[in-house]
C-alpha positions, -999 to +999 in steps of 0.1 A: +486+596-365+479+630-351+469+644-385+444+615-390+429+622-356+424+658-364+407+649-396+385+624-378+376+651-352+367+675-380+345+650-396+327+643-364+320+680-358+296+679-388+259+678-379+252+647-398+278+621-407+273+592-430+276+557-415+304+547-438+325+575-423+318+564-388+327+528-398+359+541-413+369+561-383+362+532-359+380+507-381+411+529-383+411+533-345+407+496-339+435+486-363+459+512-350+488+497-330+499+532-321+467+540-302+460+505-288+492+485-284+474+453-271+441+438-281+431+438-244+429+476-245+402+474-273+377+458-249+376+490-228+373+512-258+344+493-273+326+491-240+331+528-231+328+545-265+307+522-286+287+503-259+296+470-275+304+438-257+318+407-273+330+374-261+367+370-253+376+350-284+367+380-306+394+401-291+421+377-302+419+389-338+416+426-347+402+418-381+374+397-366+368+425-341+365+451-368+341+429-387+318+424-357+320+461-348+311+471-384+281+448-383+269+463-350+274+499-363+253+491-394+225+478-371+224+509-350+193+530-357+204+562-339+241+567-341+242+602-325+255+587-292+283+569-310+293+601-328+295+621-296+314+594-277+339+591-306+344+628-308+353+630-271+376+600-273+395+615-303+396+649-286+413+633-255+438+615-278+447+648-295+452+665-261+474+636-249+496+639-280+498+677-275+509+673-239+536+648-249+549+672-275+551+700-249+571+679-225+595+669-253+599+705-265+607+718-230+639+697-228+651+703-263+659+740-256+673+733-222+697+705-232+712+724-262+723+755-242+756+758-225+773+729-242 
């Protein structure tokens, strides 16, 4: 997943990004069980990053949620705010994965020595 996140971040660095790429990135994030284990976590993501609010029944199905989100992204006239928010969210995820790897690597060298 980390490699996909890095690709997404690189795409979002571009000055202009087509809407279909934004839709693809958001869809991949929403459908990822690795990033969002439960559907309840998606509500906060959509509110904070995308500024989208849906009724509670929409969050029961990820595919319905993706469909509604795509429809809203297509209706957005100025998508620069969404691009910036997505960039920062993905950057935070990458940093989180890097910190987890650092903590795992510290113990690998320590445990193997002296046995």
